N, C-alpha and C positions, 0 to 999 in steps of 0.2 A: 146600694147603700154603702157598701162597704170599700168601694172603689176610691182612689185617691182624687182629691179636688182641690183646684187652685182658687186660694182665697186670695185676689188682688196678688201681690208678689210671695207669698207664702203658700205652700203645698203641704196639705194635710192629708195623712194616711187614709182617712176616710172622713165621713159626712156627719160624724157625731161630735157635740160639742157638750162638754159639761158646763151646765149654765152656772152664773155666778150666785152663789148662796153664802151669806155672812158666815165667815168661819169660826169667829170666837176665839181665835188663836194668836191674838197679838195683845197680851195684858199690859205691854210696854210701849205699844206703837211700834213694835219691830218684828220681823220674822222669827219666828221660833221654829225649832225641830218639829213641833206638832203642826206648824201649818205646811211645812215641807211635806211631812207624811200625809197630810190631807189630800194634797194634789199629787203626790207619788202614786196613790192608790187607783184613783180612776185612770191616771195616765197607764200605769202597769196593766190596768184592766181594759184597754184596749180603745180608750176614746182618741178620736182626732186631735183633740184641743182640751185643755181644761182651763177655766176662767177664775182668775183671783180677783175676789171682792172684799171690800170695796176700797180702791185706793183713792184716797183723797186728795185734792190738789192744792188744800190750804187748811189751815187749822181751824178755823170756823166752817170748814165743809165736811168735818167729821161727823157721823151720826153721834158719837159718843167719844170720850177722851183717850179710850184704848186704841181707837182706830189708828190705823197706819196712814202717815203723810208721806208722799213720795219726795225724797230729796236727797241729798248728799249723806245724810246720817243713816237711811233706810237702804241706800244703793247697795252695799256689800250682800245684805240679806236676800235683797230681790235678785241679786246675779246668782247668789247660792240657790235659790228656789228656782229659777229658770233653768239652771245645769242640771238640777235633778229632774225635772220633768222631761227634758231634752234626752236625758240618758235612757228614758224608758220609751223614747221614740214619739212622743207626743208633742204638739206645739203648746206654748202656753200664752194665755190672752190675759192682760190686764184690764180691768174694768174701772175707767177713769171717770171719776165723777166730784160733783160737788153737792152735798146734801141739801144744801138751801133750807126750807121751812122744816125738813126731816130731822135736822141737825139737834142735838139738845145743848143749847148754849150753856146752860148751868154746868154740865158735864164738862165742856169744853173749855170754860172759863172765858169765852167770848160771845156776844150776842149773834144768834144766827141771822141770816139774810135771806129775802125772798124777792119776788118781782114786787109785791105790794106789803105793807105792813100787816101783821095778823098775831093774834095770842097763840103762843105756843102751848098745846096740852103736855108737851115732854118735859118742857123746863119751868113751866108756869111764868115765863118772861114774855115779854113783845119780841116778835121777830121783825126786824126793819127792813123797810123797802131798800133794795140794792140802788145806789148811787152810781153815776156814770164813772166815776173815779174805781167803784168797786169793780163794776162790769169790765173794765179796762184792766185791772188787778187781776182778776180771775180769768180772764181769758190769757192773758200772759202766764198765769199759773198753770193751765191746761197745757201749754206749750212746753214750759219747764218739765211739768211731769211727764210728756210724751217724750222728750229728749233723754230724761233719766231712764225710764223704761227701755228704750231703744238701746241705751248703753248698758243696762242690765243683761240684755238677750232676750227681751219680750218679742214675740212675734207678731202678735195682733194686739191692737189698742181698742175697746170697746167704748165709746163716749156714751155716758148714761144721759139719755134723754126723756126719761119714763119715771113713772112712780111718784110724782111730786116733788123729786128732789129739784135743784135750782133751775136748770133749763126747762124741766116740765112745769114748774109753777110759772113760767112766763107764757107757757102755751095754754093754760086753763085759763079761760075768761073769769072762774069764780076766785083765781088766786091772782089774777094779773089785771088790777084796776088801772093801771097807768093810763096818763094820757099823752104821754110823751111819745117819742120814736120807738117805744119797747114796748107799747099797749095799742089796743084797739083792734083793727082787723089782723087775720091771722099772719099776713106777711110780715106785719111788723111785731107782732107776739113771737114768730119764729126767728127774729133777728139774731138771738143771742146762740140759737142752735146752730145756724148756719155759719156765724161768726166764727165760733169754736171748731167747727168742723173745717173750716178753710185754713185757719191758723194752725191746727194740729197737721193737716196735711201738708202745709208749706213748709212746716218744721222737719216732718218725717221722711216725706218724698216717698221712695220705694223702700226704705229701710224696714218697713212693719206695715202691716195690714192695718186700715182704719176702718171700723165699723159702727153703727150707733144701735143702741137699744131704743126703740120706740113704742108708742102705744097704739093699738088697734082701737081703745076705747079707755078712758080713765075710770068709767064706772061708778061717777058719782054727778050730781046735777052741777052744772057748770065746769065740769071737767071737759078734756078733750074728747070730742064725738070721733067716731068712725070717718065721718065725711071729713073733718079738719085734720085728722091723722092722715088720710090719703092725700090731702093737699100738703101738708107739712112733707110726707114722703116723696112727692111728686117734685116739690122745691129742692130737697136735698139729693134726689136724683139728678136733677137738673144741673145742680152746682158742680157734681163730678167730682167732690172730694171723698167720698165713702165707695167702701169696696163691698158692701153688704149690710142689710138692716136685720137686727133681731126683732122680731114680731112679739111684743109682750103686752101687758093690760094691768089697770088697777093702780091704786095709789097706797103707798107705805102710810100716808097720812090720814087718808079720806076712806079708803075701803080697800084694805089688804085682801081681804078674802077673795074679790073679784078675780084676784091673780091666781090665788091658790085652789079654790074650790073644795068641796068635800067637806070633812068634819070641821067644826070650829072649837079648837080646846080652850073654851073661856078659862076653866078654873086652872089648867096648866099654866095659860099666860098671866092670870093674875098672881099665881104662886110665885112666878119668876120677877114679878115687877116691885119696884119700890112701893112702899105703904100707900102713899098717896095715890098712885097708879092703881095699885089693886083696889082701893076703895071706889075709884071710878069706873074699874072695870065691873063692879057689881051693880051699878047703877042701870037704869034703862037705857040711859046713853051710852054708856060704856058696852053693855050686851049687844046694843044696836051697831055698835063700832066694828064688831065682828060678825058680818050677815053670812047667812047660810046659802051657798050656792051647790048645787047637785054637781057631783064630779061626773064628767064625761071624757073620755080619753081624747086627747087633742081638741080641747073645749074651745080654743082660739081659732080653729081651722075655718069656719064659715067666713067671721070677719077676714082673716088671714087671707082668703082666696079672693077677696077684692082687691087686696094690695098686690097679689100675684097676677091679676087680671090687667091691673092699671100701671104695672112697673115691668122694667126689663132687667132692673139690677139683681144680684143675688140675694135671697131672702132666707132668713132662718126660722124655722116653725117651732114654737115654744108652746108648752101647756100641758102638763100631764101626760107626757109621752111615756108609755110603758111597755108597749108591745111591738115587735117586730113587723107585723103587718100594717100597724099605723105608721111606722117608718116608710115602709114600703109606698103606702099610699102617699105620704108626703112627697115622695120622690115623682110618684106619677102625677101628682097635681103640679108638679115644676117647681116646688122648693128645693133649695139647693144643699142646705143642711138642717139638721134637727138639733135642739138644744133639749137637755134632761138634766133635772135638779134631783127631785126627791128619791127617783128610782135608782140614781147613783149613790145617794146617801144610803140608802139601805143595801145595794149591791155595787160596790165600785166595779167589780169585773163583768158587770152585766153585758157591755157590749162585745168583749171577747168571746163569752159563752154565747151569746146570739149570733156571732159571725162563724164560730165553730159548730153550730147546729146545737147545742147541747141545752138550749132554752129557746123558746119562742115569745116569752114575755118576762117583765120582772115580776117581782112578789111584793112590792110597794103597796099598801092598802089605801095610802093617801089620808090617813087618819089625821095628818098635820100636827101631830104631837112632836114633831121635829121643830116647829116654829118658835116655841117658846125657849129652845135651847141655844139661840142665836148669839146669846153673850156670854153663855158659859160653855162653849164648846159645841156647835151645829152638829147635831149628830141623828141618827134614826134610834127611837127610845125602843124599837121593837128588836134590836140588836139580839142574837144569843151569843154565847161565848165563843170568840174567834172569828165573828163574823164583823162585816163593815170596816169603816176607816178608825184604826186605833186612836183612841183620845187620849195621845201620850201628852203628857204636860213638859 
């Protein structure tokens, strides 16, 4: 678990990755001291790599207006962030994405795009279907973003292909009703995912590792099924452009609790949202949006094992990993790395303490009350004084 591992052209000091979790620390769309501190903490705390989320490739690809768009304006801050993480001995991952229908077009000042037109519960606007020109532009934006992140010193580029963001919206039949070359059978619905992976790899070569976050199941009717996810993974592996897949699930738009499991903090979510969204959260439909799934350690393991059996490429296991014995089981199952989110929000130094034998598990209880904090500074609300990642502004 704590031995070095090669991820494509990058060597990590161990097999743990801090998963991407919205930081809420870019109020003006730029790197801040608070964002640097947020990632330095787990880097100093022993992870092999920490993932910066969510790096938008285009203005309409932000989830909201405060999110960072990668470009010349943000390059100096990103380089400062990468240097700070490297100084602690960890690698830095940039989660590269386009939010698609998960973008708030009203906040961004530009309408969101998706595979097919649909109403947005976030902006109360229509999300428009992406045109051929849009898809060419977005693919080029992924390439430009990848180039900028390599210049900034990022080691790994994680292409976001899950959670109903733009690429994921093309993969899900319920969100992709197109009749052109981008819709229909999975091979056509996967065209954008494969096109972006190829274009990014051709741009960066061996200057960075390139991975993708994919879904073991979207968790809603008409979403990507596990069988479809396996077919997508086989296509991506055969293309040969990616160094690893991170196995995730759920939908930020349709069923977020499928990803998180555990408690559903409806009241806290409602309090953190604008008035119209608060009202919606109290309706039966809104309450149904945050479904209840029992928490179980490594809850994606069973589905992820199907991917491990079918693929030879490196895989990262994700999903409520909190215990050293769970991490060791992942290695025994043949997974190459483990990705951890909430456990490291609660204890940024957990990996170092596990490695030193000072702990065998984290103390995160998966209450999920960190989730409503994503726009105000993502944090564990169970912190006591002096613990956790400093919420500096």
